[in-house]
C-alpha positions as CSV (number, residue, x, y, z in Angstrom):
1,M,60.0,16.0,27.3
2,A,59.1,16.4,23.6
3,G,62.2,16.2,21.2
4,V,64.2,14.1,23.6
5,Q,67.6,13.3,22.2
6,L,69.4,10.0,23.0
7,L,73.1,10.1,22.5
8,G,73.9,7.4,19.9
9,T,70.6,7.7,18.1
10,R,69.9,9.4,14.7
11,A,66.8,10.2,12.5
12,H,65.8,7.3,10.2
13,A,63.2,6.9,7.6
14,P,59.9,4.9,8.5
15,F,59.6,1.3,7.4
16,G,56.6,0.8,5.0
17,P,53.7,3.1,4.4
18,D,51.8,2.8,7.6
19,P,51.8,6.5,9.2
20,V,54.0,6.9,12.2
21,P,51.8,8.3,15.0
22,R,52.3,11.9,16.1
23,G,54.7,12.1,19.0
24,V,56.7,9.1,17.8
25,E,60.1,9.4,16.2
26,V,61.9,7.0,13.9
27,V,65.6,6.6,14.9
28,S,68.4,4.2,14.4
29,L,71.3,3.2,16.6
30,D,74.4,1.1,16.2
31,S,74.6,-2.3,17.9
32,P,76.8,-5.5,17.8
33,A,74.5,-6.4,14.7
34,G,75.0,-3.2,12.9
35,E,72.3,-0.6,12.5
36,L,69.1,-1.2,14.4
37,T,66.0,0.8,13.7
38,A,63.6,1.9,16.5
39,L,60.5,3.9,17.4
40,L,61.1,6.5,20.2
41,A,58.1,8.1,22.0
42,P,59.3,10.8,24.4
43,A,57.3,11.3,27.7
44,R,54.8,14.0,27.7
45,G,55.6,16.4,30.5
46,S,57.7,15.2,33.4
47,E,59.5,12.0,32.7
48,R,58.7,9.2,35.2
49,G,61.0,6.5,33.7
50,R,62.1,4.8,30.4
51,V,60.8,1.7,28.8
52,L,62.7,-0.6,26.4
53,V,60.3,-2.8,24.3
54,I,61.6,-5.9,22.5
55,P,59.2,-7.3,19.8
56,G,58.5,-10.9,19.0
57,F,59.0,-13.7,16.5
58,T,58.1,-12.4,12.8
59,G,57.6,-9.0,14.3
60,S,59.2,-5.6,14.5
61,K,59.1,-2.2,16.1
62,E,56.0,-1.5,14.2
63,D,53.9,-3.8,16.4
64,F,54.1,-1.1,19.0
65,S,54.0,2.1,16.9
66,H,50.4,3.0,17.9
67,F,50.9,1.8,21.6
68,L,53.9,3.8,22.6
69,P,52.0,7.1,22.6
70,R,49.9,5.7,25.6
71,L,53.1,5.2,27.6
72,A,54.2,8.7,26.6
73,A,51.0,10.1,27.9
74,A,51.6,8.3,31.3
75,G,55.0,9.9,31.6
76,Y,57.4,7.2,30.2
77,T,59.8,7.6,27.5
78,S,59.7,4.4,25.5
79,L,61.8,2.8,22.8
80,A,60.8,-0.2,20.7
81,Y,63.4,-1.5,18.4
82,S,63.4,-4.0,15.5
83,Q,65.7,-7.0,16.4
84,R,68.5,-8.1,14.1
85,G,67.1,-9.5,11.0
86,Q,63.7,-8.0,11.5
87,A,62.2,-5.4,8.9
88,D,64.8,-2.8,8.2
89,S,67.2,-3.5,11.0
90,A,70.6,-4.9,10.2
91,A,70.5,-8.5,9.1
92,P,73.9,-10.3,9.3
93,R,74.1,-13.3,6.9
94,G,74.3,-16.6,8.4
95,R,72.4,-18.4,11.2
96,R,75.6,-18.1,13.4
97,H,74.8,-14.5,14.0
98,Y,71.4,-15.4,15.5
99,H,72.1,-17.2,18.6
100,L,70.2,-16.2,21.8
101,E,73.4,-14.5,23.2
102,D,73.5,-12.4,20.0
103,F,70.0,-11.0,20.6
104,T,70.9,-10.5,24.1
105,A,74.0,-8.5,23.3
106,D,71.9,-6.1,21.1
107,A,69.3,-5.6,23.9
108,L,71.9,-4.7,26.3
109,H,73.6,-2.1,24.0
110,V,70.2,-0.5,23.3
111,A,69.4,-0.6,26.9
112,H,72.6,1.3,27.7
113,T,71.7,3.8,25.1
114,L,68.3,4.4,26.5
115,G,69.4,4.5,30.0
116,A,72.3,6.8,29.6
117,G,72.6,9.2,32.6
118,D,71.3,6.6,35.0
119,A,67.7,6.8,33.9
120,P,65.6,3.8,35.2
121,V,65.0,1.5,32.4
122,H,62.0,-0.8,32.5
123,L,62.4,-3.9,30.3
124,L,59.4,-5.3,28.4
125,G,59.7,-8.3,25.9
126,H,56.8,-9.5,23.9
127,S,56.7,-13.2,22.9
128,F,60.2,-14.0,21.5
129,G,61.2,-10.7,22.9
130,G,60.4,-12.0,26.2
131,V,62.6,-14.9,25.7
132,V,65.4,-12.2,24.8
133,A,64.4,-10.0,27.8
134,R,64.7,-12.9,30.3
135,A,68.1,-13.9,29.1
136,T,69.2,-10.3,29.1
137,A,68.1,-9.7,32.5
138,I,69.8,-12.8,33.7
139,S,73.1,-12.0,32.0
140,S,73.1,-8.4,33.1
141,P,70.3,-7.3,35.5
142,D,72.0,-4.0,36.7
143,P,70.6,-1.8,33.8
144,F,67.0,-2.6,34.6
145,R,64.5,-1.4,37.2
146,T,61.9,-4.1,36.3
147,L,61.2,-6.9,33.8
148,T,57.9,-7.5,32.1
149,L,57.4,-10.8,30.3
150,F,54.5,-10.1,27.8
151,S,52.8,-13.2,26.3
152,S,55.9,-15.0,26.8
153,G,56.1,-18.2,28.6
154,P,58.8,-19.9,30.8
155,R,60.0,-22.6,28.5
156,A,60.0,-23.8,24.8
157,V,56.9,-24.6,22.9
158,R,57.6,-26.9,20.0
159,E,54.2,-26.1,18.4
160,F,55.5,-22.7,17.4
161,V,56.8,-24.5,14.3
162,P,55.6,-28.0,13.3
163,P,58.3,-30.5,14.2
164,A,58.3,-32.1,10.8
165,L,59.1,-28.7,9.2
166,L,61.6,-27.8,12.0
167,A,63.4,-31.0,10.9
168,L,63.7,-29.6,7.3
169,L,65.0,-26.1,8.2
170,P,68.7,-26.8,7.5
171,R,67.9,-27.9,3.8
172,G,67.9,-24.4,2.1
173,R,65.9,-21.6,0.8
174,A,63.0,-23.7,-0.4
175,T,62.3,-24.9,3.0
176,H,62.7,-21.3,4.3
177,R,60.0,-20.2,1.8
178,L,57.8,-22.9,3.2
179,L,58.5,-21.7,6.8
180,R,57.3,-18.2,5.5
181,R,54.1,-19.6,4.2
182,T,53.5,-21.7,7.4
183,L,53.9,-18.5,9.6
184,H,52.0,-16.2,7.3
185,P,49.5,-18.4,5.5
186,D,46.9,-15.5,4.8
187,M,49.5,-12.8,4.1
188,P,49.0,-11.4,0.4
189,T,51.9,-11.5,-2.0
190,S,51.0,-8.5,-4.1
191,P,51.0,-4.8,-3.0
192,Q,48.1,-3.6,-0.8
193,T,46.2,-0.3,-0.7
194,D,45.8,-0.5,3.0
195,P,48.8,1.0,4.6
196,R,49.0,-1.2,7.5
197,L,48.5,-4.4,5.5
198,E,51.2,-3.2,3.0
199,M,53.6,-2.7,5.8
200,L,53.0,-6.2,7.1
201,R,53.6,-7.7,3.5
202,Q,56.7,-5.7,3.1
203,R,57.9,-7.0,6.5
204,V,57.5,-10.6,5.6
205,E,59.6,-10.0,2.5
206,A,62.2,-8.0,4.4
207,T,62.7,-10.2,7.5
208,S,65.8,-12.4,7.2
209,D,65.5,-16.0,6.5
210,D,68.3,-16.6,9.0
211,N,66.4,-14.8,11.6
212,L,63.3,-16.8,11.1
213,V,65.0,-20.2,11.1
214,A,67.3,-19.5,14.2
215,T,64.6,-17.9,16.1
216,A,62.2,-20.8,15.4
217,R,65.0,-23.0,16.9
218,I,65.4,-21.0,19.9
219,L,61.6,-20.9,20.6
220,T,61.4,-24.7,20.2
221,T,64.5,-25.4,22.5
222,Y,65.1,-22.8,25.1
223,P,65.1,-24.1,28.6
224,D,63.2,-23.0,31.8
225,T,65.4,-20.4,33.4
226,T,63.0,-19.2,36.1
227,E,65.4,-19.9,39.0
228,Q,68.2,-17.9,37.4
229,L,65.7,-15.1,36.8
230,R,64.6,-15.2,40.4
231,A,68.1,-14.9,41.5
232,T,68.4,-11.5,39.9
233,H,66.0,-10.1,42.4
234,L,64.3,-7.9,39.7
235,P,60.7,-7.2,40.1
236,V,58.9,-9.1,37.5
237,H,55.5,-8.8,35.7
238,V,54.0,-11.6,33.9
239,V,51.1,-10.3,31.6
240,H,49.2,-12.0,28.8
241,G,45.9,-12.0,27.0
242,A,43.0,-14.1,28.5
243,E,42.7,-16.0,25.3
244,D,46.4,-16.2,24.4
245,P,46.7,-19.3,22.2
246,V,50.6,-19.5,22.0
247,W,52.1,-20.7,25.4
248,P,49.7,-22.8,27.4
249,L,47.9,-20.6,30.0
250,E,48.3,-23.1,32.7
251,W,52.2,-22.6,32.5
252,Y,52.0,-19.0,33.8
253,G,50.5,-19.6,37.4
254,P,53.4,-21.8,38.5
255,E,56.1,-19.5,37.0
256,V,54.5,-16.5,38.7
257,E,54.5,-18.3,42.1
258,R,58.2,-19.3,41.7
259,L,59.3,-15.8,40.7
260,G,57.0,-14.0,43.2
261,A,55.9,-12.0,40.3
262,V,52.9,-9.8,39.6
263,H,50.4,-11.6,37.2
264,T,48.0,-9.7,35.0
265,V,45.6,-11.3,32.6
266,I,44.3,-8.8,30.0
267,P,40.6,-9.4,29.1
268,H,39.4,-9.6,25.4
269,A,43.0,-10.2,24.3
270,Q,45.0,-13.0,22.7
271,H,48.7,-12.8,21.9
272,S,49.1,-9.0,21.1
273,A,47.2,-7.1,23.8
274,Q,48.9,-4.1,22.7
275,L,46.7,-4.2,19.5
276,E,43.6,-6.0,20.9
277,N,43.2,-4.2,24.2
278,P,45.8,-1.5,24.4
279,D,44.1,0.7,27.1
280,A,43.9,-2.3,29.5
281,L,47.6,-3.3,28.9
282,A,48.9,0.2,29.3
283,A,47.1,0.7,32.5
284,A,48.4,-2.6,33.9
285,L,52.0,-1.8,32.8
286,V,51.9,1.7,34.4
287,D,50.6,0.4,37.6
288,F,53.5,-2.1,37.8
289,W,56.0,0.5,37.0
290,E,54.5,3.2,39.4
291,A,55.1,0.4,42.3
292,H,58.8,0.4,41.3
293,P,59.8,3.9,40.5
């Protein structure tokens, strides 16, 4: 299905100097936030389904640029988009535009674009993207065939941002710069010759302060909605790295039991198995989707 065209998308320039892999297209599409940018990887051969990927806190679509071709090779057309305020996606000014419901509205819009023509859409959210995916599935489960919560726990973790710093967040741009340094302490501030590292540096500079502050608040306050998710009757896959340091690992088992979900632990991986053990992650995802065509 090379060269697939999705109505409502258009070609877009890449973000940063990291080369876009062969078989992956950079596109953009309209949303309630404005123009969102995305990476589209059409299925190779006969299409078996479509996958919508939502990236996490401080991330962007580029976190999945080298992973999407694995899904394409397995017959899945996949689209990863940068959320409002991330990288080169639209960044409305003011934290009032970054409530969880705003991120959810964007996700539903992108899902309808990807699933036009009643194609099955498998929803996958990474980290904060999983929080958005969970809320999206609860608010409107019909567009989705399955939900995968990837390295994304059932309730808030205050340790995402130190509580003392979180208390300062309303106090202006100086605190926002402190938040950036807290989240990216090792990120260089001058241009880099390595394309991937330079893309990451540019992303830190481009990501909206409003996005960072509002998302930090969501991640440190959102409630447990496991019962509401179970009521959707969507098949759920909970997957995370064996050494994931973000959500406590012991939280996952009870959530899986309450949901009746599939639970996969990716060996030799921490919070971003798509980078740390991509083959194992791709195999686990495809196995789950094949069980729910």
